C-alpha positions as CSV (number, residue, x, y, z in Angstrom):
1,X,28.5,-15.7,1.2
2,X,29.7,-18.7,3.7
3,X,27.3,-20.3,6.5
4,X,28.8,-20.0,9.8
5,X,28.3,-23.4,11.5
6,X,27.6,-21.8,14.9
7,X,24.3,-20.3,13.2
8,X,24.0,-22.1,10.0
9,X,20.1,-21.2,9.8
10,X,20.8,-17.3,10.0
11,X,23.6,-17.6,7.9
12,X,21.4,-19.6,5.3
13,X,18.6,-17.1,5.6
14,X,20.9,-14.5,5.2
15,X,22.3,-16.0,1.8
16,X,18.7,-16.4,0.3
17,X,18.1,-12.8,1.4
18,X,21.1,-11.2,0.4
19,X,22.5,-12.8,-2.7
20,X,24.0,-11.1,-5.3
21,X,21.0,-10.6,-8.0
22,X,21.0,-13.2,-10.5
23,X,20.5,-12.9,-14.5
24,X,16.5,-13.2,-14.2
25,X,16.9,-10.1,-11.7
26,X,18.6,-8.1,-13.7
27,X,16.1,-8.6,-16.7
28,X,13.5,-8.1,-14.4
29,X,15.0,-5.0,-13.0
30,X,15.6,-3.4,-16.8
31,X,12.3,-4.2,-17.6
32,X,10.7,-2.4,-14.4
33,X,13.5,0.4,-15.3
34,X,12.1,0.5,-18.9
35,X,8.4,1.4,-17.9
36,X,9.5,3.7,-15.2
37,X,11.3,5.5,-18.1
38,X,8.5,5.5,-20.5
39,X,6.1,6.8,-17.8
40,X,8.8,9.8,-16.9
41,X,9.1,10.5,-20.6
42,X,5.3,11.0,-20.7
43,X,5.4,13.3,-17.6
44,X,7.8,15.3,-19.2
45,X,5.2,15.7,-22.2
46,X,3.0,16.6,-19.4
47,X,4.6,19.6,-18.0
48,X,5.8,20.9,-21.1
49,X,2.3,21.1,-23.1
50,X,0.1,21.2,-20.1
51,X,-3.2,19.2,-19.0
52,X,-4.4,19.2,-23.0
53,X,-2.5,15.9,-23.3
54,X,-4.7,14.0,-20.8
55,X,-8.0,13.3,-20.7
56,X,-8.8,15.6,-17.8
57,X,-11.2,18.6,-18.9
58,X,-13.5,21.4,-17.3
59,X,-15.5,19.1,-15.7
60,X,-14.0,15.9,-15.0
61,X,-10.8,17.7,-13.6
62,X,-10.0,14.6,-11.7
63,X,-9.1,11.0,-13.1
64,X,-6.9,8.7,-13.5
65,X,-4.4,10.4,-10.9
66,X,-6.5,11.1,-8.0
67,X,-7.8,7.5,-8.1
68,X,-4.0,6.8,-8.1
69,X,-3.3,9.0,-5.1
70,X,-6.5,7.4,-3.3
71,X,-5.4,3.8,-3.9
72,X,-1.3,4.2,-2.8
73,X,-2.5,6.3,0.3
74,X,-4.8,3.9,1.1
75,X,-2.4,1.0,1.1
76,X,0.2,3.0,3.0
77,X,-2.5,3.7,5.4
78,X,-3.5,-0.1,5.5
79,X,0.1,-1.1,6.1
80,X,0.9,1.2,9.0
81,X,-2.4,0.0,10.6
82,X,-1.9,-3.8,10.2
83,X,2.0,-3.5,11.3
84,X,0.9,-1.6,14.3
85,X,-1.8,-4.3,14.9
86,X,0.7,-7.3,14.5
87,X,3.2,-5.9,16.9
88,X,1.3,-4.7,19.6
89,X,-0.6,-7.7,20.0
90,X,2.5,-9.9,19.4
91,X,1.0,-12.1,16.5
92,X,3.2,-15.2,16.4
93,X,2.9,-15.4,12.5
94,X,3.4,-12.0,12.3
95,X,7.1,-12.6,11.6
96,X,7.7,-12.5,8.2
97,X,4.7,-10.4,7.4
98,X,6.3,-7.3,9.1
99,X,9.0,-6.2,7.2
100,X,7.1,-6.1,4.1
101,X,4.6,-4.3,5.7
102,X,6.5,-1.7,6.7
103,X,8.0,-1.4,3.5
104,X,4.6,-0.9,1.6
105,X,4.1,1.7,4.2
106,X,6.9,4.1,3.2
107,X,7.2,3.2,-0.5
108,X,3.2,3.7,-0.9
109,X,3.5,7.1,1.0
110,X,6.5,8.4,-1.5
111,X,4.4,7.3,-4.5
112,X,0.9,8.2,-3.7
113,X,1.5,12.1,-3.3
114,X,3.1,12.2,-6.0
115,X,-0.2,11.9,-8.2
116,X,-2.0,14.7,-6.3
117,X,0.8,16.9,-7.8
118,X,0.3,15.8,-11.5
119,X,-3.5,17.2,-11.0
120,X,-1.7,20.9,-10.5
121,X,-1.2,23.0,-13.5
122,X,1.6,24.1,-13.0
123,X,3.7,22.0,-11.4
124,X,6.6,24.6,-11.6
125,X,5.0,26.5,-9.0
126,X,5.1,23.6,-6.8
127,X,7.7,25.0,-4.3
128,X,5.4,27.7,-3.8
129,X,3.7,25.3,-1.2
130,X,6.9,26.0,1.1
131,X,7.8,29.5,0.2
132,X,4.6,31.1,0.4
133,X,2.3,28.4,3.1
134,X,-0.4,29.5,4.4
135,X,-1.4,27.6,7.6
136,X,-5.0,28.4,6.9
137,X,-5.0,26.2,3.7
138,X,-6.2,22.6,4.0
139,X,-3.0,21.9,1.2
140,X,-0.3,22.8,3.8
141,X,-2.1,20.5,6.6
142,X,-2.0,17.6,4.1
143,X,1.5,18.1,3.3
144,X,2.3,18.0,7.0
145,X,0.4,15.1,7.9
146,X,1.4,13.1,4.9
147,X,4.9,14.0,5.7
148,X,4.7,12.9,9.1
149,X,2.9,9.9,8.4
150,X,6.3,9.1,6.2
151,X,8.9,9.9,8.8
152,X,6.7,7.8,11.2
153,X,6.6,4.8,9.0
154,X,10.4,5.4,8.3
155,X,11.3,5.6,11.9
156,X,9.3,2.4,12.5
157,X,11.4,0.6,9.8
158,X,14.7,1.5,10.9
159,X,13.8,0.6,14.5
160,X,12.9,-2.8,13.3
161,X,16.1,-3.4,11.5
162,X,19.1,-2.5,14.1
163,X,18.6,-6.3,15.6
164,X,19.4,-7.3,12.1
165,X,21.9,-4.7,11.9
166,X,23.9,-5.9,14.6
167,X,23.8,-9.4,13.2
168,X,25.0,-8.6,10.3
169,X,27.5,-6.3,12.1
170,X,28.6,-9.4,14.2
171,X,28.9,-12.2,11.9
172,X,32.1,-12.5,10.2
173,X,31.3,-15.2,8.2
174,X,29.5,-13.3,5.9
175,X,31.5,-12.2,2.9
176,X,30.0,-8.6,2.0
177,X,31.8,-5.8,0.8
178,X,33.7,-3.2,2.9
179,X,31.0,-0.4,2.5
180,X,28.8,-2.7,3.2
181,X,29.8,-3.8,6.4
182,X,30.7,-0.3,7.3
183,X,27.1,0.7,6.7
184,X,25.5,-2.4,9.1
185,X,27.9,-0.9,11.8
186,X,26.5,2.4,11.4
187,X,23.4,1.7,11.3
188,X,23.2,-0.7,14.1
189,X,24.1,2.2,16.4
190,X,26.4,0.1,19.2
191,X,23.4,-2.2,19.3
192,X,24.8,-5.1,21.8
193,X,21.7,-7.1,22.5
194,X,21.6,-6.3,26.2
195,X,18.5,-6.7,27.8
196,X,18.1,-3.1,28.2
197,X,18.8,-2.1,25.1
198,X,16.6,-4.8,23.4
199,X,13.9,-3.1,26.4
200,X,13.8,0.2,25.0
201,X,14.0,-0.7,21.2
202,X,11.2,-2.6,21.7
203,X,9.1,-0.2,24.0
204,X,9.8,2.5,21.2
205,X,8.8,0.0,18.4
206,X,5.4,-0.1,20.6
207,X,5.2,3.4,21.0
208,X,5.6,4.1,17.7
209,X,3.2,1.7,16.4
210,X,0.3,2.8,18.3
211,X,0.7,6.1,17.4
212,X,0.4,5.5,14.0
213,X,-2.7,3.7,14.2
214,X,-4.6,6.6,15.1
215,X,-2.7,8.7,12.5
216,X,-3.3,6.3,9.6
217,X,-7.2,6.1,10.5
218,X,-7.2,9.7,11.0
219,X,-5.4,10.7,7.7
220,X,-7.5,8.1,5.6
221,X,-11.0,9.4,7.7
222,X,-9.7,12.6,6.5
223,X,-9.0,11.2,2.5
224,X,-12.6,10.2,2.6
225,X,-14.1,13.7,3.8
226,X,-12.4,15.5,0.1
227,X,-15.7,13.7,-1.0
228,X,-18.0,13.0,1.6
229,X,-17.9,17.0,2.3
230,X,-19.4,18.0,-0.8
231,X,-22.8,18.1,-2.4
232,X,-22.1,15.7,-5.3
233,X,-23.9,13.0,-6.2
234,X,-22.7,9.9,-4.8
235,X,-19.9,11.8,-2.7
236,X,-22.1,13.4,0.3
237,X,-22.4,10.2,2.5
238,X,-22.1,10.0,6.2
239,X,-20.1,6.2,5.6
240,X,-17.2,7.8,3.6
241,X,-15.3,7.6,6.5
242,X,-15.0,4.1,7.9
243,X,-15.8,3.0,4.2
244,X,-12.9,4.5,3.1
245,X,-10.8,2.8,6.0
246,X,-12.2,-0.5,5.6
247,X,-11.6,-0.3,1.8
248,X,-8.3,0.5,2.5
249,X,-7.5,-2.3,5.2
250,X,-9.0,-4.7,2.5
251,X,-6.7,-3.5,-0.3
252,X,-3.9,-3.0,2.1
253,X,-4.0,-7.2,3.0
254,X,-4.5,-8.2,-0.6
255,X,-1.2,-6.4,-1.7
256,X,0.8,-8.1,1.4
257,X,-0.7,-11.3,0.4
258,X,0.7,-10.8,-3.2
259,X,4.1,-9.5,-1.9
260,X,4.4,-12.6,0.4
261,X,3.9,-15.0,-2.3
262,X,6.2,-12.7,-4.8
263,X,9.0,-13.2,-2.1
264,X,8.4,-16.7,-1.1
265,X,8.7,-17.4,-4.9
266,X,11.7,-15.5,-5.8
267,X,14.0,-15.9,-2.3
268,X,12.7,-19.9,-2.1
269,X,11.7,-19.1,1.2
270,X,8.8,-21.6,1.5
271,X,10.4,-22.6,4.8
272,X,9.8,-19.3,6.6
273,X,6.5,-18.3,4.4
274,X,4.1,-21.0,5.0
275,X,0.4,-21.8,3.9
276,X,-0.2,-20.8,7.2
277,X,0.5,-17.0,6.5
278,X,-1.9,-17.1,3.6
279,X,-4.4,-19.1,5.5
280,X,-4.5,-16.5,8.3
281,X,-4.1,-13.6,5.9
282,X,-6.7,-14.9,3.6
283,X,-9.1,-15.4,6.6
284,X,-8.7,-11.9,7.5
285,X,-9.3,-11.0,3.6
286,X,-12.6,-13.0,4.0
287,X,-13.8,-10.7,7.0
288,X,-12.5,-7.4,5.5
289,X,-14.4,-8.6,2.3
290,X,-18.0,-9.2,4.1
291,X,-17.2,-5.7,5.5
292,X,-16.2,-3.7,2.8
293,X,-19.8,-5.5,1.1
294,X,-21.6,-4.6,3.7
295,X,-20.3,-0.8,3.6
296,X,-21.1,-1.1,-0.5
297,X,-24.2,-2.5,-0.4
298,X,-25.4,0.6,2.3
299,X,-24.0,3.0,0.3
300,X,-25.5,2.3,-3.0
301,X,-28.7,1.2,-1.4
302,X,-28.9,4.5,0.1
303,X,-28.6,6.0,-2.9
304,X,-31.4,4.1,-4.8
305,X,-34.3,4.5,-2.2
306,X,-33.6,8.3,-1.9
307,X,-34.8,8.4,-5.5
308,X,-32.7,12.0,-5.9
309,X,-32.3,13.4,-9.3
310,X,-28.8,13.3,-9.8
311,X,-28.4,10.4,-7.6
312,X,-30.3,8.6,-9.7
313,X,-28.9,9.7,-13.1
314,X,-25.5,8.6,-11.2
315,X,-26.7,5.3,-10.6
316,X,-28.1,4.7,-14.4
317,X,-24.8,5.9,-15.4
318,X,-23.1,3.0,-12.9
319,X,-25.6,0.3,-13.9
320,X,-25.3,0.9,-17.7
321,X,-23.2,-1.4,-19.7
322,X,-22.3,0.8,-22.3
323,X,-20.8,3.0,-19.7
324,X,-19.6,1.4,-16.0
325,X,-21.5,-1.1,-16.0
326,X,-19.0,-4.2,-16.3
327,X,-16.4,-2.2,-14.0
328,X,-19.1,-1.8,-11.7
329,X,-20.1,-5.7,-11.7
330,X,-16.4,-6.5,-11.3
331,X,-15.9,-4.0,-8.4
332,X,-18.7,-4.6,-6.3
333,X,-19.4,-7.9,-7.0
334,X,-16.5,-10.4,-8.0
335,X,-14.1,-8.4,-5.9
336,X,-16.1,-9.3,-2.9
337,X,-17.9,-12.4,-3.5
338,X,-14.9,-14.2,-4.9
339,X,-12.4,-14.0,-1.6
340,X,-15.0,-15.5,0.3
341,X,-15.9,-18.6,-1.7
342,X,-12.0,-19.4,-2.0
343,X,-11.2,-18.9,1.2
344,X,-14.5,-20.3,3.0
345,X,-14.6,-23.5,1.0
346,X,-11.5,-25.5,2.3
347,X,-10.4,-27.3,-1.2
348,X,-10.2,-23.7,-2.7
349,X,-7.9,-22.4,0.4
350,X,-4.6,-23.2,-1.7
351,X,-1.5,-20.6,-1.8
352,X,-2.1,-20.1,-5.3
353,X,-5.8,-19.7,-5.1
354,X,-5.4,-16.9,-2.1
355,X,-2.4,-15.1,-4.5
356,X,-4.9,-15.2,-7.5
357,X,-7.4,-13.7,-5.5
358,X,-5.7,-10.7,-3.9
359,X,-4.5,-9.7,-7.2
360,X,-8.2,-9.7,-8.2
361,X,-8.9,-7.8,-5.0
362,X,-6.8,-5.2,-6.0
363,X,-7.7,-4.5,-9.0
364,X,-11.4,-4.6,-8.6
365,X,-10.6,-1.8,-5.1
366,X,-8.3,0.4,-7.8
367,X,-11.5,0.6,-10.0
368,X,-13.7,1.1,-7.4
369,X,-11.6,4.5,-6.8
370,X,-11.9,5.1,-10.4
371,X,-15.9,4.5,-10.6
372,X,-16.0,6.8,-7.1
373,X,-14.3,9.8,-8.9
374,X,-15.0,9.8,-12.8
375,X,-18.5,9.2,-12.9
376,X,-19.6,11.9,-10.4
377,X,-17.5,14.7,-11.9
378,X,-19.6,13.5,-15.4
379,X,-22.8,13.8,-13.7
380,X,-22.9,17.3,-13.8
381,X,-25.5,19.4,-11.5
382,X,-26.6,22.3,-14.1
383,X,-27.7,21.3,-17.6
384,X,-25.2,21.8,-20.3
385,X,-26.7,22.4,-23.6
386,X,-24.0,22.4,-27.1
387,X,-20.5,21.8,-25.9
388,X,-18.1,19.4,-26.6
389,X,-18.5,15.7,-26.1
390,X,-14.9,15.3,-24.7
391,X,-15.3,17.6,-22.0
392,X,-18.3,15.8,-20.6
393,X,-17.3,12.3,-20.5
394,X,-13.7,11.6,-19.9
395,X,-11.4,9.4,-21.6
396,X,-7.9,8.7,-20.0
397,X,-4.9,9.2,-22.5
398,X,-2.1,7.0,-23.2
399,X,0.0,9.8,-21.0
400,X,-2.0,9.4,-17.9
401,X,-1.7,5.5,-18.6
402,X,1.9,5.9,-19.0
403,X,2.5,8.1,-15.8
404,X,0.1,4.8,-13.8
405,X,1.8,2.2,-14.8
406,X,5.6,3.7,-14.4
407,X,4.1,4.4,-10.9
408,X,3.4,0.5,-10.3
409,X,6.5,0.0,-12.0
410,X,8.6,2.4,-9.5
411,X,7.1,0.8,-6.7
412,X,7.7,-2.7,-7.9
413,X,11.4,-1.5,-8.6
414,X,12.1,0.2,-4.9
415,X,10.9,-2.9,-3.4
416,X,13.8,-4.6,-5.4
417,X,16.3,-2.5,-4.7
418,X,15.5,-2.1,-1.3
419,X,15.6,-6.1,-0.8
420,X,19.0,-5.9,-2.2
421,X,20.3,-3.8,0.8
422,X,18.3,-5.2,4.3
423,X,16.8,-8.6,5.0
424,X,13.0,-8.4,3.5
425,X,12.2,-10.6,6.6
426,X,13.6,-10.0,10.4
427,X,16.1,-12.4,10.9
428,X,16.2,-12.9,14.5
429,X,12.1,-13.0,14.7
430,X,11.8,-15.2,11.9
431,X,14.1,-17.8,13.2
432,X,13.6,-17.0,16.5
433,X,16.7,-19.0,17.6
434,X,17.7,-16.4,20.3
435,X,15.7,-15.4,23.0
436,X,16.9,-11.3,23.9
437,X,17.3,-10.9,27.2
438,X,14.5,-12.4,29.3
439,X,11.5,-14.1,28.1
440,X,9.3,-11.5,29.4
441,X,10.6,-8.2,27.4
442,X,8.8,-9.4,23.8
443,X,5.9,-11.8,25.4
444,X,3.7,-13.3,23.1
445,X,0.2,-12.2,24.2
446,X,-2.0,-13.8,21.3
447,X,-0.5,-17.0,19.4
448,X,-3.1,-17.8,17.2
449,X,-1.5,-21.3,15.9
450,X,-2.2,-22.6,19.8
């Protein structure tokens, strides 16, 4: 690629974002592909041999797969909420963040539902959901809701890319293949940067953002009702709706920080993704950790104070270090207190520290989903005598772990592949070199840098 002397900074950024994959990139992609293949092999074994190859049995019918489903769908909903709020309030430091949040919305919404399908005993009958769909079935409503949300996420990502496609189409100094140039021209939809077109574009972005925010909140709340509306110990709680929403946003902020750190290092974007972005997101992480800690305290305090038999039995499992005690401590203490300490203390508030803390938050929130699901299912409502230990206590098998890690690798691989085709940062907004039309088309409502 050759820089355009008329607009060197845009071209420098394009060269960084759309450069050819180097040896390290190929090695990393090959490594991720091997993990995906291993997960696919485990999936084939599960389909051919059935759930006997997993640790799920009559009592614990849910395990890693449901925890993964809740976690990844939470990331998707949180990304949509964060992206929408950043757009609607015209937050000035949103620019390098917005594309990553849109991609996370879509990729997580694609991978997340796959895990819920793995809990179906006859996955070969999956097409029956469409062929014999019944509108009374809650499963069908899940299919409709998630599909609608995914379509909305794809539309908002595409609308946000139109300006970049037009820039790549019109910049003749960038060397690219004919097929890629034709693709950019087709996807730009004859966008010519006129004030009228730009106003329509941004109005539609605002409209869909405003629609996706309540949809994401509603879907996250409905997901919590799968647990909160049952009579199971630890699940029958009135705070599960807002609890799931805040937990999703909490994990979403952490995932965005980690993604920003990775792309900043991989593409050398230190000039565009600065310490300011990590501090701003770190402050949001701190606020969410306090809110999440508040809901966590209410959840367990109300269970403990009520002293109901089955709830007390569940708490005993959670506080028993021979069962779930260490996981409980990590998810509910380390994952909440560590972000508060690192972000609140000025000399600890560094880019790498915030990124490391975000990784710990992601792990702790995944563990939290796991200990929401499994210990409750192991705490049976009816006494079971003379039954096998494996039927009561759940232990994930290598098949479940392989599929789980394969899903994570698939998300990373999709991010990597997409970033080869489209700019991972909005070019026009990131550089802020040209004002489109008049200044009132896209006003900066809230500027947190001032």
